PATOR-948209 format. One record per residue (C-alpha): residue in one letter; residue number from 1; x, y, z. Coordinates in nm, 4 decimals, m for minus. Example, Ala and Ser with C-alpha at 12.3 -4.5 7.8 and 13.67 -1.06 7.14 Angstrom:
2
+-------+-------+----------+----------+----------+
! vexgu ! rokol !        u !        v !        w !
+-------+-------+----------+----------+----------+
!     A !     1 !   1.2300 !  m0.4500 !   0.7800 !
!     S !     2 !   1.3670 !  m0.1060 !   0.7140 !
+-------+-------+----------+----------+----------+
END
This chain:
377
+-------+-------+----------+----------+----------+
! vexgu ! rokol !        u !        v !        w !
+-------+-------+----------+----------+----------+
!     M !     1 !  19.1728 !  18.0139 !  21.0326 !
!     S !     2 !  18.9327 !  17.8303 !  20.7747 !
!     R !     3 !  18.8650 !  17.4503 !  20.6961 !
!     V !     4 !  18.8428 !  17.3443 !  20.3929 !
!     M !     5 !  18.4989 !  17.0577 !  20.2971 !
!     P !     6 !  18.5933 !  16.7808 !  20.3097 !
!     G !     7 !  18.5320 !  16.6525 !  20.0080 !
!     H !     8 !  18.2605 !  16.3741 !  20.0811 !
!     R !     9 !  18.0456 !  16.6348 !  20.1689 !
!     I !    10 !  18.0360 !  16.8244 !  19.8708 !
!     A !    11 !  17.9404 !  16.4869 !  19.7378 !
!     A !    12 !  17.6309 !  16.4253 !  19.9249 !
!     I !    13 !  17.5509 !  16.7879 !  19.9253 !
!     V !    14 !  17.5193 !  16.8036 !  19.4735 !
!     V !    15 !  17.3329 !  16.4547 !  19.4938 !
!     L !    16 !  17.1166 !  16.5673 !  19.7091 !
!     V !    17 !  17.0352 !  16.8704 !  19.5270 !
!     A !    18 !  16.9988 !  16.6771 !  19.1729 !
!     A !    19 !  16.7891 !  16.5020 !  19.3798 !
!     G !    20 !  16.4939 !  16.7910 !  19.4582 !
!     A !    21 !  16.5330 !  16.8607 !  19.1329 !
!     W !    22 !  16.4877 !  16.5882 !  18.9838 !
!     V !    23 !  16.1041 !  16.5224 !  19.2256 !
!     A !    24 !  16.0456 !  16.9229 !  19.1492 !
!     T !    25 !  15.9921 !  16.8091 !  18.7554 !
!     G !    26 !  15.7712 !  16.4930 !  18.8615 !
!     K !    27 !  15.9064 !  16.2301 !  18.6329 !
!     F !    28 !  15.9004 !  15.9994 !  18.8867 !
!     S !    29 !  15.6058 !  15.8460 !  18.8068 !
!     S !    30 !  15.6712 !  15.7903 !  18.4560 !
!     V !    31 !  15.9738 !  15.6072 !  18.4518 !
!     G !    32 !  16.1052 !  15.3708 !  18.1842 !
!     S !    33 !  15.6869 !  15.4747 !  18.0706 !
!     D !    34 !  15.9222 !  15.5826 !  17.7219 !
!     Q !    35 !  16.0859 !  15.3151 !  17.6693 !
!     V !    36 !  15.8132 !  15.0624 !  17.7261 !
!     L !    37 !  15.6049 !  15.3141 !  17.4537 !
!     A !    38 !  15.8889 !  15.2714 !  17.2280 !
!     A !    39 !  15.9627 !  14.8698 !  17.3259 !
!     Q !    40 !  15.5632 !  14.7999 !  17.1601 !
!     P !    41 !  15.4488 !  14.7081 !  16.8275 !
!     A !    42 !  15.3112 !  15.0467 !  16.6779 !
!     T !    43 !  14.8821 !  14.9804 !  16.6463 !
!     D !    44 !  14.6713 !  14.9176 !  16.3227 !
!     S !    45 !  14.5264 !  15.2576 !  16.3461 !
!     A !    46 !  14.2810 !  15.3388 !  16.0359 !
!     P !    47 !  14.4568 !  15.6804 !  15.8010 !
!     A !    48 !  14.2551 !  16.0049 !  15.8372 !
!     E !    49 !  14.0384 !  15.9976 !  15.4926 !
!     P !    50 !  14.0732 !  16.2941 !  15.2248 !
!     A !    51 !  13.9117 !  16.6546 !  15.2854 !
!     D !    52 !  13.8301 !  16.5836 !  14.9063 !
!     A !    53 !  13.6402 !  16.1726 !  14.9493 !
!     A !    54 !  13.2784 !  16.1523 !  14.8529 !
!     P !    55 !  13.0403 !  16.0282 !  15.1117 !
!     V !    56 !  12.8443 !  15.6930 !  15.0889 !
!     L !    57 !  12.5951 !  15.6445 !  14.9799 !
!     P !    58 !  12.3278 !  15.3934 !  15.1118 !
!     T !    59 !  12.1694 !  15.1128 !  14.9185 !
!     V !    60 !  11.8527 !  15.0362 !  14.7825 !
!     A !    61 !  11.7179 !  14.7429 !  14.5317 !
!     A !    62 !  11.4651 !  14.8293 !  14.2737 !
!     I !    63 !  11.3295 !  14.6965 !  14.0124 !
!     T !    64 !  11.1540 !  14.9146 !  13.6532 !
!     P !    65 !  10.7720 !  14.8008 !  13.6971 !
!     E !    66 !  10.5409 !  14.5878 !  13.4251 !
!     F !    67 !  10.2686 !  14.7611 !  13.3661 !
!     T !    68 !   9.9191 !  14.5732 !  13.2922 !
!     E !    69 !   9.5946 !  14.6289 !  13.1964 !
!     H !    70 !   9.4417 !  14.5178 !  13.4652 !
!     A !    71 !   9.0404 !  14.4684 !  13.5527 !
!     R !    72 !   8.9252 !  14.4479 !  13.9368 !
!     A !    73 !   8.7400 !  14.0831 !  13.9852 !
!     I !    74 !   8.4222 !  14.2333 !  14.2187 !
!     R !    75 !   8.2450 !  13.7948 !  14.3314 !
!     I !    76 !   7.9285 !  13.8475 !  14.5314 !
!     S !    77 !   7.6790 !  13.5736 !  14.5486 !
!     G !    78 !   7.3895 !  13.4665 !  14.3889 !
!     V !    79 !   7.0830 !  13.2056 !  14.2939 !
!     T !    80 !   6.9402 !  13.1179 !  13.9760 !
!     Q !    81 !   6.6462 !  13.1610 !  13.8660 !
!     A !    82 !   6.4838 !  13.0974 !  13.5695 !
!     D !    83 !   6.4844 !  13.3814 !  13.2949 !
!     K !    84 !   6.0725 !  13.3473 !  13.2445 !
!     S !    85 !   5.7951 !  13.2066 !  13.5266 !
!     V !    86 !   5.4072 !  13.1809 !  13.4928 !
!     A !    87 !   5.1158 !  12.9685 !  13.5933 !
!     L !    88 !   4.8954 !  12.9330 !  13.2826 !
!     A !    89 !   4.5575 !  12.9516 !  13.3880 !
!     A !    90 !   4.1818 !  12.8471 !  13.2666 !
!     R !    91 !   4.0363 !  13.1532 !  12.9906 !
!     T !    92 !   3.6609 !  13.0101 !  13.0972 !
!     S !    93 !   3.5137 !  12.8088 !  13.2552 !
!     G !    94 !   3.4331 !  12.4042 !  13.1339 !
!     V !    95 !   3.5430 !  12.0593 !  13.1173 !
!     I !    96 !   3.8819 !  11.9426 !  13.0332 !
!     G !    97 !   3.8812 !  11.7305 !  12.7084 !
!     T !    98 !   4.2405 !  11.7074 !  12.6379 !
!     L !    99 !   4.5292 !  11.7164 !  12.8206 !
!     N !   100 !   4.8858 !  11.7719 !  12.6385 !
!     V !   101 !   5.1224 !  11.8307 !  12.9106 !
!     V !   102 !   5.3317 !  11.5990 !  13.2212 !
!     E !   103 !   5.5287 !  11.7400 !  13.4518 !
!     G !   104 !   5.9420 !  11.8312 !  13.3212 !
!     Q !   105 !   5.8100 !  11.7961 !  12.9798 !
!     S !   106 !   5.9643 !  12.0568 !  12.6961 !
!     I !   107 !   5.7028 !  12.2689 !  12.5025 !
!     G !   108 !   5.7415 !  12.5023 !  12.2275 !
!     A !   109 !   5.5682 !  12.8758 !  12.2063 !
!     G !   110 !   5.2298 !  12.7896 !  12.0999 !
!     A !   111 !   5.2370 !  12.4345 !  12.2296 !
!     Q !   112 !   4.8168 !  12.3670 !  12.3532 !
!     V !   113 !   4.8567 !  12.2292 !  12.6412 !
!     I !   114 !   4.4752 !  12.1497 !  12.7607 !
!     A !   115 !   4.1716 !  12.2118 !  12.5556 !
!     L !   116 !   3.7796 !  12.2120 !  12.7241 !
!     D !   117 !   3.5338 !  12.0699 !  12.6065 !
!     G !   118 !   3.3089 !  12.3384 !  12.4069 !
!     A !   119 !   3.0814 !  12.1959 !  12.1199 !
!     D !   120 !   2.8306 !  12.4452 !  12.1444 !
!     L !   121 !   3.0898 !  12.7419 !  12.0787 !
!     V !   122 !   3.2145 !  12.5737 !  11.8153 !
!     A !   123 !   2.9005 !  12.5686 !  11.6832 !
!     A !   124 !   2.8427 !  12.9154 !  11.7048 !
!     V !   125 !   3.1138 !  12.9594 !  11.5325 !
!     D !   126 !   2.9817 !  12.7602 !  11.2360 !
!     T !   127 !   2.6140 !  12.9843 !  11.2595 !
!     A !   128 !   2.7820 !  13.2858 !  11.2741 !
!     K !   129 !   2.9861 !  13.2445 !  10.9519 !
!     A !   130 !   2.6359 !  13.1631 !  10.7543 !
!     V !   131 !   2.5484 !  13.4288 !  10.8779 !
!     L !   132 !   2.8300 !  13.5972 !  10.7978 !
!     A !   133 !   2.8306 !  13.4603 !  10.3986 !
!     Q !   134 !   2.4227 !  13.5351 !  10.3473 !
!     R !   135 !   2.4456 !  13.8825 !  10.4448 !
!     E !   136 !   2.7225 !  13.8723 !  10.1789 !
!     T !   137 !   2.5312 !  13.7570 !   9.9630 !
!     E !   138 !   2.2426 !  14.0538 !   9.9955 !
!     L !   139 !   2.4866 !  14.2975 !   9.9635 !
!     A !   140 !   2.6222 !  14.2064 !   9.6247 !
!     S !   141 !   2.2951 !  14.2033 !   9.5151 !
!     D !   142 !   2.2003 !  14.5431 !   9.6585 !
!     E !   143 !   2.4565 !  14.7083 !   9.5314 !
!     K !   144 !   2.4281 !  14.5590 !   9.1708 !
!     L !   145 !   2.0829 !  14.6859 !   9.1406 !
!     A !   146 !   2.2144 !  14.9986 !   9.3685 !
!     A !   147 !   2.4740 !  15.0970 !   9.0462 !
!     G !   148 !   2.1447 !  15.0354 !   8.7913 !
!     G !   149 !   1.9958 !  15.3061 !   8.9701 !
!     N !   150 !   1.6670 !  15.0367 !   9.1488 !
!     M !   151 !   1.8331 !  15.0453 !   9.4768 !
!     P !   152 !   1.7596 !  15.2886 !   9.7415 !
!     A !   153 !   2.0985 !  15.4743 !   9.9191 !
!     L !   154 !   1.9220 !  15.3270 !  10.2204 !
!     T !   155 !   1.8932 !  15.0361 !  10.1330 !
!     L !   156 !   2.1884 !  14.9712 !  10.0169 !
!     L !   157 !   2.3550 !  15.1209 !  10.3585 !
!     A !   158 !   2.1536 !  14.9053 !  10.5699 !
!     A !   159 !   2.2611 !  14.5530 !  10.4110 !
!     R !   160 !   2.6252 !  14.7003 !  10.4630 !
!     T !   161 !   2.5304 !  14.7185 !  10.8136 !
!     A !   162 !   2.3938 !  14.3687 !  10.8503 !
!     K !   163 !   2.7512 !  14.2312 !  10.6754 !
!     A !   164 !   2.9334 !  14.4623 !  10.9429 !
!     T !   165 !   2.7443 !  14.3495 !  11.1880 !
!     A !   166 !   2.7895 !  13.9357 !  11.1412 !
!     E !   167 !   3.1171 !  14.0027 !  11.0314 !
!     A !   168 !   3.1517 !  14.1270 !  11.4265 !
!     A !   169 !   3.0119 !  13.8548 !  11.5272 !
!     V !   170 !   3.1679 !  13.5850 !  11.3420 !
!     T !   171 !   3.4863 !  13.7444 !  11.5599 !
!     Q !   172 !   3.2905 !  13.7070 !  11.8653 !
!     A !   173 !   3.1806 !  13.3729 !  11.9064 !
!     Q !   174 !   3.5911 !  13.2565 !  11.7187 !
!     A !   175 !   3.7446 !  13.4483 !  12.0020 !
!     A !   176 !   3.4648 !  13.2301 !  12.2962 !
!     A !   177 !   3.5759 !  12.9156 !  12.1148 !
!     D !   178 !   3.9608 !  12.9711 !  12.1500 !
!     K !   179 !   3.9348 !  13.0298 !  12.5276 !
!     L !   180 !   3.8634 !  12.6525 !  12.5272 !
!     I !   181 !   4.1788 !  12.5788 !  12.4693 !
!     L !   182 !   4.4906 !  12.7137 !  12.6305 !
!     R !   183 !   4.8180 !  12.7515 !  12.4935 !
!     A !   184 !   5.2092 !  12.8426 !  12.6344 !
!     P !   185 !   5.2897 !  13.1433 !  12.6005 !
!     F !   186 !   5.6700 !  13.1049 !  12.4975 !
!     A !   187 !   5.8889 !  12.8091 !  12.4347 !
!     G !   188 !   5.9694 !  12.6076 !  12.8479 !
!     V !   189 !   5.9466 !  12.3203 !  13.0462 !
!     V !   190 !   5.6232 !  12.2003 !  13.2030 !
!     D !   191 !   5.7502 !  12.3061 !  13.6179 !
!     S !   192 !   5.3763 !  12.1265 !  13.7736 !
!     V !   193 !   4.9997 !  12.0371 !  13.5932 !
!     A !   194 !   4.7708 !  12.1359 !  13.8409 !
!     V !   195 !   4.4859 !  11.9769 !  13.6763 !
!     E !   196 !   4.3734 !  11.6703 !  13.5655 !
!     K !   197 !   4.2093 !  11.5171 !  13.2524 !
!     G !   198 !   3.7812 !  11.5502 !  13.3040 !
!     Q !   199 !   3.8388 !  11.7737 !  13.5381 !
!     Y !   200 !   3.5600 !  12.0827 !  13.5578 !
!     L !   201 !   3.7547 !  12.4269 !  13.5783 !
!     Q !   202 !   3.5952 !  12.7363 !  13.6614 !
!     A !   203 !   3.7932 !  13.0744 !  13.4862 !
!     G !   204 !   4.0589 !  13.1260 !  13.5921 !
!     A !   205 !   4.1398 !  12.8195 !  13.7761 !
!     P !   206 !   4.5662 !  12.6925 !  13.7664 !
!     V !   207 !   4.6355 !  12.4406 !  13.5418 !
!     A !   208 !   5.0378 !  12.4423 !  13.4584 !
!     T !   209 !   5.3700 !  12.6317 !  13.5699 !
!     L !   210 !   5.5388 !  12.7128 !  13.2696 !
!     I !   211 !   5.9162 !  12.8151 !  13.3567 !
!     S !   212 !   6.1473 !  12.9052 !  13.1256 !
!     L !   213 !   6.5146 !  12.8087 !  13.1302 !
!     D !   214 !   6.7064 !  12.9071 !  12.8551 !
!     P !   215 !   6.8459 !  13.1451 !  12.9576 !
!     I !   216 !   6.9026 !  13.0683 !  13.3412 !
!     V !   217 !   6.9120 !  13.4028 !  13.5440 !
!     V !   218 !   7.1767 !  13.4668 !  13.8201 !
!     R !   219 !   6.9863 !  13.7276 !  14.0112 !
!     A !   220 !   7.2665 !  13.8954 !  14.2696 !
!     E !   221 !   7.2763 !  14.1881 !  14.5148 !
!     V !   222 !   7.6171 !  14.4623 !  14.4587 !
!     N !   223 !   7.7407 !  14.7214 !  14.6558 !
!     E !   224 !   7.7190 !  15.0934 !  14.6549 !
!     I !   225 !   8.0691 !  15.0987 !  14.6281 !
!     D !   226 !   8.1485 !  14.8964 !  14.2822 !
!     V !   227 !   7.7645 !  14.9620 !  14.1550 !
!     G !   228 !   7.9604 !  15.2073 !  13.9615 !
!     D !   229 !   8.2379 !  14.9717 !  13.7376 !
!     I !   230 !   7.9556 !  14.7080 !  13.6298 !
!     Q !   231 !   7.7444 !  14.8252 !  13.3026 !
!     P !   232 !   7.5070 !  14.6033 !  13.0966 !
!     G !   233 !   7.6415 !  14.3949 !  12.8778 !
!     S !   234 !   7.9477 !  14.3695 !  13.0130 !
!     K !   235 !   8.0845 !  14.0035 !  13.0849 !
!     A !   236 !   8.0885 !  13.7961 !  13.4245 !
!     D !   237 !   8.1933 !  13.4553 !  13.5028 !
!     V !   238 !   7.9380 !  13.1870 !  13.6765 !
!     T !   239 !   8.0375 !  12.9662 !  13.9232 !
!     L !   240 !   7.8049 !  12.7001 !  14.0014 !
!     I !   241 !   7.8129 !  12.5491 !  14.3696 !
!     D !   242 !   7.8512 !  12.1676 !  14.1482 !
!     G !   243 !   8.2218 !  12.3691 !  14.0178 !
!     R !   244 !   8.1118 !  12.4503 !  13.6842 !
!     T !   245 !   8.2440 !  12.7896 !  13.5468 !
!     V !   246 !   7.9855 !  12.9164 !  13.2685 !
!     E !   247 !   8.0569 !  13.2490 !  13.1191 !
!     G !   248 !   7.7616 !  13.4952 !  13.1355 !
!     T !   249 !   7.6686 !  13.8924 !  12.9904 !
!     V !   250 !   7.5237 !  14.1999 !  13.2696 !
!     R !   251 !   7.1773 !  14.2194 !  13.1263 !
!     Y !   252 !   7.0314 !  14.4200 !  13.4083 !
!     L !   253 !   7.1369 !  14.6239 !  13.6586 !
!     S !   254 !   6.8892 !  14.8643 !  13.8805 !
!     K !   255 !   6.9231 !  15.1963 !  13.8634 !
!     L !   256 !   6.7721 !  15.1653 !  14.2957 !
!     A !   257 !   6.9218 !  15.0459 !  14.5501 !
!     S !   258 !   6.7375 !  14.8538 !  14.8633 !
!     A !   259 !   6.6297 !  15.0676 !  15.1293 !
!     V !   260 !   6.7450 !  14.8593 !  15.3812 !
!     T !   261 !   7.0263 !  14.6257 !  15.2080 !
!     R !   262 !   7.1297 !  14.9655 !  14.9818 !
!     T !   263 !   7.2459 !  14.7198 !  14.7663 !
!     F !   264 !   7.1533 !  14.7154 !  14.4084 !
!     P !   265 !   7.0233 !  14.4052 !  14.2342 !
!     V !   266 !   7.2088 !  14.2376 !  13.9163 !
!     E !   267 !   7.1432 !  13.9909 !  13.6408 !
!     V !   268 !   7.3591 !  13.7923 !  13.4446 !
!     A !   269 !   7.2047 !  13.5745 !  13.2063 !
!     L !   270 !   7.4228 !  13.2038 !  13.0314 !
!     A !   271 !   7.3483 !  13.0416 !  12.8255 !
!     N !   272 !   7.1387 !  12.7384 !  12.8720 !
!     P !   273 !   7.0074 !  12.4984 !  12.6054 !
!     D !   274 !   7.0766 !  12.1689 !  12.6887 !
!     G !   275 !   6.8618 !  12.3083 !  13.0380 !
!     K !   276 !   7.0871 !  12.1287 !  13.2893 !
!     I !   277 !   7.1729 !  12.4540 !  13.5190 !
!     P !   278 !   6.8172 !  12.4483 !  13.7264 !
!     A !   279 !   6.7110 !  12.7460 !  13.8892 !
!     G !   280 !   6.7786 !  12.7904 !  14.2221 !
!     M !   281 !   7.1279 !  12.6473 !  14.2260 !
!     T !   282 !   7.4053 !  12.8517 !  14.4484 !
!     A !   283 !   7.5942 !  13.0334 !  14.2368 !
!     Q !   284 !   7.9254 !  13.2871 !  14.2123 !
!     I !   285 !   7.9552 !  13.5625 !  14.0007 !
!     T !   286 !   8.2953 !  13.7207 !  13.9458 !
!     L !   287 !   8.2127 !  14.0495 !  13.7505 !
!     Y !   288 !   8.4996 !  14.2751 !  13.5972 !
!     A !   289 !   8.5869 !  14.6308 !  13.6162 !
!     P !   290 !   8.6964 !  14.8041 !  13.3382 !
!     P !   291 !   9.0589 !  14.7550 !  13.2920 !
!     V !   292 !   9.3087 !  15.0391 !  13.4064 !
!     R !   293 !   9.6726 !  15.0516 !  13.3502 !
!     A !   294 !   9.8413 !  14.9069 !  13.6756 !
!     V !   295 !  10.1722 !  14.7483 !  13.8173 !
!     T !   296 !  10.1035 !  14.4346 !  14.0447 !
!     V !   297 !  10.4061 !  14.4764 !  14.3414 !
!     P !   298 !  10.4696 !  14.2379 !  14.6641 !
!     R !   299 !  10.2770 !  14.3798 !  14.9795 !
!     S !   300 !  10.6346 !  14.4363 !  15.1258 !
!     V !   301 !  10.7505 !  14.7154 !  14.8926 !
!     I !   302 !  10.4333 !  14.9490 !  15.0279 !
!     T !   303 !  10.5436 !  15.2037 !  15.2579 !
!     L !   304 !  10.3744 !  15.5513 !  15.4262 !
!     S !   305 !  10.4476 !  15.9057 !  15.4110 !
!     S !   306 !  10.4835 !  16.1148 !  15.6660 !
!     S !   307 !  10.1003 !  16.2127 !  15.6574 !
!     G !   308 !  10.0077 !  15.8651 !  15.5770 !
!     E !   309 !   9.9314 !  15.8432 !  15.2570 !
!     L !   310 !   9.9602 !  15.4853 !  15.0492 !
!     G !   311 !  10.2046 !  15.4832 !  14.8011 !
!     L !   312 !  10.5667 !  15.3719 !  14.6978 !
!     R !   313 !  10.9869 !  15.4425 !  14.7635 !
!     T !   314 !  11.0625 !  15.4918 !  14.3501 !
!     V !   315 !  11.3970 !  15.6482 !  14.2672 !
!     D !   316 !  11.4013 !  15.8644 !  13.8697 !
!     A !   317 !  11.7214 !  15.8720 !  13.6908 !
!     Q !   318 !  11.9551 !  16.0006 !  13.8531 !
!     N !   319 !  11.9419 !  15.7364 !  14.0930 !
!     V !   320 !  11.7165 !  15.9995 !  14.3342 !
!     T !   321 !  11.4412 !  15.9303 !  14.5824 !
!     H !   322 !  11.0923 !  15.9976 !  14.5640 !
!     F !   323 !  10.7946 !  15.8797 !  14.7393 !
!     T !   324 !  10.4780 !  15.8128 !  14.4571 !
!     P !   325 !  10.1314 !  15.7624 !  14.6010 !
!     V !   326 !   9.9726 !  15.5252 !  14.4394 !
!     T !   327 !   9.5889 !  15.3747 !  14.4033 !
!     L !   328 !   9.4746 !  15.0403 !  14.5007 !
!     V !   329 !   9.3170 !  14.8792 !  14.1800 !
!     D !   330 !   9.3143 !  14.5030 !  14.3707 !
!     D !   331 !   9.4501 !  14.2519 !  14.5954 !
!     T !   332 !   9.5115 !  13.9456 !  14.4346 !
!     P !   333 !   9.7218 !  13.6044 !  14.5520 !
!     K !   334 !  10.0298 !  13.7555 !  14.3198 !
!     G !   335 !  10.0302 !  14.0485 !  14.4971 !
!     L !   336 !   9.8454 !  14.3879 !  14.5144 !
!     V !   337 !   9.7596 !  14.6030 !  14.2581 !
!     L !   338 !   9.8264 !  14.9601 !  14.1803 !
!     A !   339 !   9.8028 !  15.2605 !  14.0016 !
!     G !   340 !   9.9329 !  15.5682 !  13.9207 !
!     V !   341 !  10.2977 !  15.4410 !  13.9452 !
!     P !   342 !  10.4551 !  15.6970 !  13.6313 !
!     A !   343 !  10.6686 !  15.4862 !  13.3779 !
!     D !   344 !  10.9993 !  15.6523 !  13.3829 !
!     M !   345 !  10.9791 !  15.5381 !  13.7700 !
!     R !   346 !  11.1900 !  15.2374 !  13.8875 !
!     I !   347 !  11.0420 !  15.0837 !  14.2321 !
!     V !   348 !  11.2065 !  15.0385 !  14.5696 !
!     V !   349 !  11.1490 !  14.6660 !  14.6595 !
!     S !   350 !  11.4208 !  14.6991 !  14.9422 !
!     G !   351 !  11.5478 !  14.9930 !  15.1592 !
!     Q !   352 !  11.2851 !  15.2199 !  15.0868 !
!     D !   353 !  11.2079 !  15.2569 !  15.4910 !
!     L !   354 !  11.5842 !  15.3504 !  15.4968 !
!     V !   355 !  11.5406 !  15.6396 !  15.2808 !
!     K !   356 !  11.4012 !  15.9789 !  15.2530 !
!     D !   357 !  11.2594 !  16.1701 !  14.9380 !
!     G !   358 !  11.5613 !  16.4260 !  14.7418 !
!     Q !   359 !  11.7841 !  16.0961 !  14.9155 !
!     T !   360 !  12.0782 !  16.0042 !  14.6027 !
!     V !   361 !  12.1065 !  15.6248 !  14.6082 !
!     D !   362 !  12.2767 !  15.3892 !  14.4843 !
!     V !   363 !  12.0894 !  15.1364 !  14.3056 !
!     V !   364 !  12.1618 !  14.7391 !  14.2650 !
!     A !   365 !  11.8998 !  14.4296 !  14.1750 !
!     P !   366 !  11.7167 !  14.2951 !  14.4246 !
!     P !   367 !  11.8988 !  13.9598 !  14.5674 !
!     V !   368 !  11.8207 !  13.6521 !  14.4120 !
!     G !   369 !  11.5014 !  13.5100 !  14.5797 !
!     G !   370 !  11.4313 !  13.8505 !  14.7118 !
!     P !   371 !  11.1050 !  14.0622 !  14.6157 !
!     T !   372 !  11.0323 !  14.0649 !  14.2546 !
!     L !   373 !  10.7281 !  14.2810 !  14.0763 !
!     G !   374 !  10.4475 !  14.0543 !  13.9978 !
!     G !   375 !  10.5026 !  13.7443 !  14.2604 !
!     S !   376 !  10.3446 !  13.6668 !  14.4671 !
!     N !   377 !  10.3993 !  13.7802 !  14.8680 !
+-------+-------+----------+----------+----------+
END
């Protein structure tokens, strides 16, 4: 006799089977998770960019260069010296009869410095002149006789020879007398006097030192790197040790370097009509190289190429970056003076090290107070 399963047992088996199926699905660990996630507010997230969106360009600040004609300054130290300096000496022996100069006196060219006593030499001149006058008279008489045929040609020739001899004697006597007087060979200042009136001098004995201070000359040495940029006749500014600044002219530049220092002597002439610039004063000379077309930039904008070449980062009309090699012309308080910058390029003054050649950039003006061309760095 068959038996019917009780209803409560059937219900228990159904529950057991359902529970086993539920465990097998693995969903027990997510209980409530969907509801929790559904209850949470949606988080902000960036919308997906369209596939055809334009790329973001790097930004640089750039400025149009301002070109000027720049003459590089070459600064060297020198010393003022007299344009001319000579030690005057006695031309013959004798006693000083007249001394016409004192130390510090300004005298003109040809001025008498001393005169030696020499009455015998003066008398010799007078005697020679008298003899010459006699020979001239004799020759004139003989020429008249010769014209009438009453004078042999040989006698006339002797008269002419006698006259020429007398003329030579006068010249010789006058030259000896002239040596008694010592004159200044050029205008200048008597720097020192080594004799006294009444002193006996031997020929060649020192008498005085004469110097010329107008123009006064500043002598210095220029190095072999800069010598090619200096030419005689070019302008020079000279600052003296006392603060005065005088404009001068390069009057001499040696073509032979010193074997020891490899520098070239240079002379700058300064007008000194009143003699207020003395010789022996230290001076600073500023010479100027020929002007070149250049632009002044802050030191901060300089960059280097991958090979270490000095240059600038520039942008063209299409805002494409380039590395532009440049030549350093000068280093001034306002910045570096550079040549070789193209006129159609703008110079990047900010962000130059963050971009590469050939890169398209967004160009903006530099911020207020930022680097500017021509300004100090």
